[in-house]
GUROPA-775408 format. One record per residue: residue number from 1; residue in one letter; x, y, z of N, C-alpha, C, CB in turn. Coordinates in steps of 0.1 Angstrom, whole numbers, always signed. Glycine has a CB too. Layout:
    i  aa   n_px   n_py   n_pz  ca_px  ca_py  ca_pz   c_px   c_py   c_pz  cb_px  cb_py  cb_pz
  NUM   a      X      Y      Z      X      Y      Z      X      Y      Z      X      Y      Z
...
***
This chain:
    i  aa   n_px   n_py   n_pz  ca_px  ca_py  ca_pz   c_px   c_py   c_pz  cb_px  cb_py  cb_pz
    1   m   +562   -359   +553   +564   -345   +551   +551   -337   +551   +571   -342   +537
    2   r   +540   -342   +545   +527   -336   +545   +522   -334   +559   +517   -343   +536
    3   a   +524   -345   +568   +519   -344   +581   +526   -333   +589   +521   -358   +588
    4   v   +539   -331   +587   +546   -321   +595   +541   -307   +590   +561   -322   +592
    5   l   +539   -306   +577   +534   -293   +572   +520   -290   +577   +534   -293   +556
    6   l   +512   -300   +578   +498   -298   +583   +498   -295   +598   +490   -311   +581
    7   i   +507   -301   +606   +508   -297   +620   +513   -283   +621   +518   -307   +627
    8   l   +523   -279   +613   +527   -265   +614   +516   -255   +611   +539   -263   +605
    9   i   +509   -258   +600   +498   -249   +596   +487   -248   +608   +491   -254   +583
   10   i   +484   -259   +614   +474   -259   +625   +480   -251   +637   +471   -274   +629
   11   a   +493   -253   +639   +499   -245   +651   +498   -230   +648   +513   -250   +653
   12   v   +501   -226   +636   +501   -212   +633   +487   -206   +634   +507   -209   +618
   13   i   +477   -214   +629   +463   -210   +630   +459   -209   +644   +454   -219   +622
   14   a   +463   -218   +653   +460   -218   +667   +466   -205   +674   +465   -230   +674
   15   v   +478   -202   +670   +484   -190   +676   +476   -177   +671   +499   -189   +672
   16   i   +473   -177   +659   +465   -165   +654   +452   -164   +661   +463   -166   +638
   17   v   +445   -175   +662   +432   -174   +669   +434   -170   +684   +425   -188   +668
   18   a   +444   -175   +690   +446   -172   +705   +449   -157   +706   +458   -180   +710
   19   v   +457   -151   +697   +460   -137   +698   +448   -128   +694   +472   -133   +689
   20   a   +441   -132   +684   +429   -125   +679   +418   -125   +689   +424   -130   +665
   21   s   +416   -136   +696   +405   -137   +706   +408   -130   +719   +401   -151   +708
   22   g   +420   -126   +721   +424   -120   +734   +428   -130   +744   +413   -112   +739
   23   f   +429   -142   +741   +434   -152   +751   +448   -151   +754   +431   -166   +745
   24   v   +456   -146   +744   +470   -143   +746   +473   -129   +742   +479   -153   +737
   25   d   +480   -122   +751   +483   -108   +749   +498   -106   +749   +476    -98   +760
   26   i   +504   -102   +738   +518   -100   +737   +522    -86   +736   +523   -108   +724
   27   n   +530    -81   +745   +535    -67   +745   +550    -67   +744   +530    -59   +757
   28   q   +556    -59   +735   +571    -58   +735   +575    -47   +745   +575    -54   +720
   29   i   +584    -51   +754   +588    -42   +765   +602    -37   +763   +587    -49   +778
   30   r   +610    -44   +754   +623    -39   +751   +626    -41   +736   +634    -46   +759
   31   g   +630    -30   +729   +632    -31   +715   +645    -38   +711   +632    -18   +709
   32   a   +646    -42   +699   +659    -49   +694   +669    -38   +690   +655    -59   +683
   33   k   +681    -41   +692   +692    -33   +687   +701    -42   +678   +700    -26   +698
   34   a   +705    -37   +667   +713    -44   +658   +728    -43   +663   +712    -39   +643
   35   p   +735    -54   +661   +749    -53   +665   +758    -44   +656   +755    -68   +666
   36   r   +769    -39   +662   +778    -32   +654   +787    -41   +647   +786    -21   +662
   37   v   +788    -40   +634   +796    -50   +626   +808    -42   +619   +787    -57   +615
   38   a   +820    -47   +621   +831    -41   +615   +840    -52   +608   +840    -33   +626
   39   t   +846    -48   +598   +855    -57   +591   +870    -53   +594   +853    -57   +576
   40   t   +878    -63   +596   +892    -61   +599   +900    -71   +590   +896    -64   +614
   41   d   +913    -71   +592   +921    -80   +584   +919    -94   +588   +936    -76   +586
   42   n   +914    -96   +600   +911   -110   +605   +898   -115   +602   +913   -110   +620
   43   g   +889   -107   +597   +876   -111   +593   +865   -101   +597   +872   -125   +599
   44   v   +853   -106   +600   +842    -97   +604   +841    -98   +619   +829   -101   +597
   45   v   +839    -87   +626   +837    -86   +640   +824    -79   +643   +849    -78   +647
   46   a   +816    -86   +652   +803    -81   +656   +803    -79   +671   +791    -90   +651
   47   k   +799    -67   +675   +798    -64   +690   +785    -58   +693   +810    -55   +694
   48   g   +781    -61   +705   +768    -55   +710   +756    -61   +704   +768    -40   +707
   49   g   +745    -53   +704   +733    -59   +699   +724    -63   +711   +735    -70   +690
   50   q   +711    -64   +709   +702    -67   +719   +690    -74   +713   +698    -55   +728
   51   a   +686    -85   +719   +674    -92   +715   +662    -85   +721   +674   -107   +718
   52   p   +650    -85   +714   +638    -79   +719   +633    -87   +731   +628    -77   +709
   53   a   +626    -80   +740   +619    -87   +751   +604    -85   +750   +625    -82   +765
   54   f   +597    -95   +754   +583    -95   +753   +576    -99   +766   +578   -104   +742
   55   d   +565    -93   +770   +557    -96   +781   +544   -103   +776   +553    -83   +790
   56   i   +542   -115   +780   +531   -123   +775   +522   -127   +786   +536   -136   +767
   57   e   +509   -123   +784   +499   -126   +794   +489   -136   +787   +491   -114   +799
   58   t   +486   -147   +794   +477   -157   +789   +464   -157   +797   +483   -171   +788
   59   g   +453   -160   +791   +441   -161   +798   +440   -174   +806   +429   -160   +788
   60   s   +430   -175   +814   +429   -187   +822   +415   -193   +820   +431   -185   +837
   61   v   +414   -206   +821   +401   -213   +819   +398   -220   +832   +402   -222   +807
   62   k   +387   -218   +837   +383   -225   +850   +372   -235   +846   +378   -215   +861
   63   v   +374   -247   +850   +364   -258   +846   +358   -263   +859   +370   -269   +838
   64   g   +345   -264   +860   +338   -269   +871   +324   -274   +868   +338   -259   +883
   65   s   +317   -278   +878   +304   -283   +876   +295   -277   +887   +303   -298   +875
   66   t   +282   -275   +884   +273   -271   +894   +260   -279   +892   +270   -255   +893
   67   d   +252   -280   +903   +239   -286   +902   +229   -275   +898   +235   -293   +915
   68   a   +220   -279   +888   +210   -269   +884   +197   -277   +881   +215   -262   +871
   69   t   +186   -270   +883   +173   -275   +880   +169   -269   +867   +163   -273   +891
   70   v   +166   -277   +857   +162   -273   +844   +148   -277   +841   +172   -277   +833
   71   k   +139   -268   +836   +126   -272   +833   +126   -278   +819   +116   -259   +833
   72   v   +120   -289   +818   +120   -296   +805   +106   -296   +800   +125   -311   +806
   73   p   +103   -292   +788    +89   -292   +783    +84   -306   +781    +88   -284   +770
   74   s    +71   -307   +783    +65   -320   +781    +59   -320   +767    +54   -323   +792
   75   v    +60   -332   +761    +55   -333   +747    +44   -344   +747    +66   -338   +737
   76   r    +32   -340   +741    +21   -349   +741    +18   -352   +726     +9   -343   +747
   77   v    +17   -365   +723    +14   -369   +710     -1   -374   +709    +23   -380   +705
   78   q     -9   -368   +700    -23   -372   +699    -24   -378   +685    -32   -359   +700
   79   r    -30   -390   +686    -33   -397   +673    -45   -392   +667    -34   -412   +676
   80   p    -47   -393   +654    -59   -388   +648    -71   -397   +652    -58   -388   +632
   81   e    -82   -390   +653    -94   -397   +658    -98   -409   +648   -106   -388   +659
   82   d    -98   -407   +636   -101   -418   +626    -87   -423   +621   -110   -413   +615
   83   n    -86   -435   +620    -73   -441   +618    -71   -443   +603    -72   -455   +624
   84   q    -72   -432   +595    -71   -432   +581    -58   -424   +577    -83   -427   +573
   85   a    -51   -430   +568    -39   -423   +564    -42   -412   +554    -29   -433   +556
   86   a    -34   -401   +554    -37   -390   +545    -35   -394   +531    -29   -378   +549
   87   a    -42   -388   +522    -40   -392   +508    -26   -387   +503    -51   -385   +499
   88   a    -20   -395   +495     -6   -392   +490     -8   -381   +479     +1   -404   +485
   89   t     +1   -371   +480     +1   -361   +470    +15   -360   +463     -3   -347   +476
   90   n    +14   -357   +451    +27   -355   +443    +27   -341   +438    +28   -365   +431
   91   n    +36   -333   +444    +37   -318   +441    +47   -316   +430    +39   -310   +453
   92   a    +53   -326   +425    +64   -324   +414    +57   -320   +401    +72   -337   +412
   93   q    +63   -311   +395    +58   -306   +382    +68   -307   +371    +52   -292   +383
***
């Protein structure tokens, strides 16, 4: 049960991030209409109604590779001239 709840939370967060970042754009193009409901001797009768319609645009991701020349800095290590270790210091007070 915890695993299902965790998966649902992650899915909701992913949808929120996708909409907030502009990767998914949702526009409502048709509004909803409630059905007409009437009661009769036979029970409740519902007629009409309309579900909303949405236009959803998603972003695209293109993945590829290119050859590039990158300058890498050179690192030179110089050893001290005299081979003596530095005196140990204790700065704790």
